[in-house]
C-alpha positions, 0 to 999 in steps of 0.5 A: 500499500501506498504510504504518503510522506509528509509533504504528498497529500491525496485528492480526488479528481473530477471534471466540469465544464472544460475544468480539472477540478479536486478535492482533498481526499479526506474530505470525498465520501463517494461518487454516485451517478446522477439520477432524478434529483429531487426538488429543494425548497431553497433559493439558491439557483446554483442548488440544482436539486437534493440527492437520495443517499441511503435516505439522506436528502444531499442537495447537490451544486452545480459550480458552472451556476457558481461561475457563471460558466456556460451551462451544456448538456452532461451525457452521464452526469455524476455527483460528487459526495463530499464531507466537511465538518460533519457537513454533506454537500453534493457536486455535479461532475461531468466524469471523475479522474482519479485519485491522485497524490501530489507534492504540497511544497507545489501547491500554488495558493491564490488569493482574491480581493473580495471579502466572500471566501472563494471556492477555488484555493489554488492549484497543485500538479498531479504526480501521476500524469503530471496535469495542473489541477484546481483545487477547490476549498471545501469550507468555502463550499459548505459556506456558500450562501443559502446552501442547505447542507446536511449533517452526516449521519456517520461522523463517527466513522471520520477519524479526529483530526489528532488521531488521524494526524498520528496516525498519518505520521506513522504511516498507519491511516490509508484511504481504502476504495471499497467495491462489490462484485456480486456477494463479495466485497473487495478492497484496494488501496484508494491511491493505488487507482487512477480513476473510476467510471461508471458509464461506458461500453465494452467493444469487442476486442480480438484480446477478448479472450481469459479474463479479458472482457473486451475494450472500452474506451478511455480518453480516446485510448481503447483500454482493456478491460478485466472480470475482476472476480473472474481474475481472482477466481471468484465467479464472473460478473454479469455483463448484461448489468449496469457495471462500474470499473476502476483503471490502474496505471502500469508502465506499460499502459492501463487496464480497466478492472469490471466491478458491480458498484462502488460502495465508498472510499473510507480511511482505516489503519493499516492494522485494521487489515488482517491476515487470511488463511491462503487456501481460502481463495484459489490466488491468494497471492493477489490478497493482503488480507481482508478488512472486517466490515466494522473497521469500514464503519459497516457498509455491508449487509451481504458479508462480514469482510472486505477482501483487501487486493493488493496492489503491487501483486495486481499491477505485477500480475502477468496478464494484467501486465500483458494486457496494459501492454496492448492499450491503443489509440481509437484511430482507425487502422487507416489512419494509424498506418497514415500517421507511421507513414507520415513519421518516416517521412519525416524522419521521425521514429514510428511507433512500436507495433504490438505483436501476437506470438504463438507455436508453430514449430517454434515462437512465431510472431503476427502483427496484432493490428491484423488480428480481427478475433481470437476463436476458440478451436470448438468441435462445431469446425468441420475437418473435411481436408485431413491431407491438405492445410483447408480444416473446414468451416466456422460460423460466427455472427452470421458469417461463414469462415474458412478455417486453415491449419497454419502449422500444416500451411507453415511447416507441413505437418499437422498440429496436435489439438488441445484446450489451448489451440485457437483460431486468429481471424484476419480479414483481406479484401472484406473476406474473413479467414481464420488460422488455427495455430496450436497455443497463444504466447503473449502480445508485446511491442516488437523493438525492432523489425528487420529483414533478411534479404528474400530469394525466389521468384514471385508469380505462382510461388506468392503463397510460399514467398509470403510464408517465407517473408525472412521478416523477423522481430525482436520481442521482449526486454532484458534476459526475454529478449528473442527474435522471432520470425514474423508472418504476415497473416493478411499476406498469406491469407491472400495469396492462400485464397488466390492459389485456391481459386487457380484451376489446378 
């Protein structure tokens, strides 16, 4: 878990009207979707209504009205619940930008000539992405004219200032994000979470296998999304339900983890986390203990404890790291190719391509951008040509896709079918073709892609030229560096189709 130094402070960030805003971590209570707001008998124009927070009516203010800014529609509005001096107040937000730390020494404070207490009190630079964020004053927000703040019924859940300061000096206080997945409750150090999101669409992707359910769009990036329960070996989430997610940031990229619901953010003593027997869960290495519900101020009704995720173990999990490597921008393949071509012309280095690696006679690589889908090799693929590379056909979402044994095509040897056998689907000239492979290995960026001189002619040998292209890719780093042969599956598919169409 992250321990803040004496000069670091935790903040919760959100965005509204193009502004990056933040509140001190100790004032944040939770984030909830903004549904229909109740009308309140209040004269303040910036109080846009009230939200029912488990039986407590919390006023919600729109800072755009406070600051006299233009009002535009928000597609998926959220409400930030803040608590200050045992008072609750809701702030309208477009999106949450995550929990972050910042060095208080570098906080730029501002002052105003007016006598009223300003809601804007300065700015600080985020440690994670370097963005300069505007700080809000909880005291000023609570004191806005004619705002009917609500008494906090759970005030005893907050530590006293003296005990919190003493515990912080000893490194024993930690903000914990509480969440629920089905009947199981999880907790994680809130400082390990880049952001939480509640409105997104899971898009199908070629990497949707194992615990990965596809990708979601976050700030123009296609971020792989994992089922947290499934990753931990504790079951699967119902993807038909409205789900939330939290994002973690690795050096390689971001990964989203699916959950049912964010419950709360609480401050706890790390001594309240108790050890659990390793044999009780399938993957004990992902947890650092359990947090009793009493320590979290009784937020649960369906369980008595939270399983506390180990931040370091989660961020070094092989599957999480592998998926973090495949963050891609939302631009199309045509635009990516154009950008790479422009970079080459301008003399700038091209962005390294991701390669999917798999087993044939040895480890082999292909450009990951060529793979439209990865399918399991199932019994519904009829084997009608035992002697040649064409295995049969499979139907996927109304399309009939021919399946070719890549091992027979490249090495002349049949592959042994196992549970790991997969089909890589590529598309050429608006037609799909699947290549059956014995087993997938990894998805990694190519550090270098040299090409050796190629011998042979053209014409009827185009298939052999595509198979034996002499292209290589350097994959991995440090002790795992290896040079792999590269197969251009789109070129092979096009040449194979042409060869089959030419009468013998």
